[in-house]
C-alpha positions as CSV (number, residue, x, y, z in Angstrom):
1,M,1.7,0.0,-18.7
2,E,-0.2,2.4,-16.4
3,T,-3.4,0.7,-17.4
4,N,-2.0,-2.6,-16.3
5,I,-1.0,-1.2,-12.9
6,L,-4.4,0.4,-12.3
7,L,-6.1,-2.9,-13.3
8,F,-3.8,-4.8,-10.9
9,I,-4.6,-2.4,-8.0
10,Y,-8.4,-2.6,-8.8
11,L,-8.3,-6.4,-8.7
12,C,-6.5,-6.3,-5.4
13,V,-9.0,-4.0,-3.9
14,M,-12.0,-6.1,-5.1
15,A,-10.7,-9.3,-3.5
16,N,-10.6,-10.1,0.2
17,Y,-7.2,-11.5,-0.3
18,I,-4.0,-10.9,-2.3
19,E,-1.8,-13.7,-3.7
20,L,1.7,-13.9,-2.3
21,N,3.4,-13.3,-5.7
22,S,1.2,-10.3,-6.3
23,F,2.0,-8.9,-2.9
24,I,5.7,-9.3,-3.5
25,K,5.4,-7.4,-6.8
26,L,3.2,-4.7,-5.2
27,K,5.9,-4.1,-2.5
28,N,8.6,-3.9,-5.2
29,L,10.4,-6.8,-3.7
30,A,10.8,-8.3,-7.1
31,P,10.9,-6.5,-10.5
32,T,8.7,-9.0,-12.3
33,G,6.2,-11.6,-11.7
34,G,8.7,-14.3,-12.8
35,M,11.3,-13.0,-10.4
36,A,8.6,-13.0,-7.6
37,K,7.9,-16.6,-8.3
38,L,11.5,-17.6,-8.3
39,L,12.0,-15.8,-5.0
40,I,9.1,-17.6,-3.4
41,K,10.2,-21.0,-4.8
42,S,13.7,-20.5,-3.4
43,G,12.4,-20.7,0.1
44,K,13.5,-17.2,1.0
45,V,9.9,-16.0,1.8
46,R,8.2,-16.5,5.1
47,V,4.5,-16.0,5.8
48,N,3.5,-15.7,9.5
49,D,6.9,-17.1,10.5
50,E,6.7,-20.2,8.2
51,T,8.6,-20.7,5.0
52,E,6.2,-20.4,2.1
53,T,6.8,-21.8,-1.4
54,R,3.3,-21.5,-2.9
55,N,3.1,-18.6,-5.4
56,K,-0.6,-18.3,-5.1
57,K,-0.8,-18.4,-1.3
58,K,-3.7,-16.2,-0.3
59,L,-2.8,-13.5,2.1
60,H,-5.3,-11.7,4.3
61,A,-5.2,-8.5,6.4
62,G,-2.7,-8.9,9.2
63,D,-0.6,-11.6,7.6
64,K,3.1,-11.0,7.9
65,V,5.5,-11.5,5.0
66,A,9.2,-11.6,5.6
67,V,11.7,-11.3,2.7
68,G,15.4,-10.5,3.0
69,G,15.3,-9.5,6.7
70,E,12.3,-7.1,6.2
71,T,8.8,-7.9,7.4
72,F,5.7,-6.5,5.8
73,V,2.1,-6.6,7.1
74,V,-0.7,-7.1,4.7
75,E,-2.9,-4.1,5.2
76,E,-6.6,-4.0,4.8
77,N,-6.5,-1.1,2.5
78,I,-5.3,-3.3,-0.4
79,L,-8.2,-5.8,0.3
80,K,-11.9,-5.4,-0.3
81,Q,-13.6,-3.5,2.4
82,S,-16.4,-5.5,4.0
């Protein structure tokens, strides 16, 4: 299991974006990928003040994700450094 987590973090760092469903899992807003997808599809997730229902929506540094009354900012440290 730890290997999967390390691989996940590595892949996030090597990209210049992170997908919405991965960001939700990374922030522990959903216990599984399936639950993250259901949460997104339910219309309860907002990205930059707009409802987002696409699981694979690409997030970039500075994007704001709101779930359940909490807002999270995508930080550059989880993205590839230019």
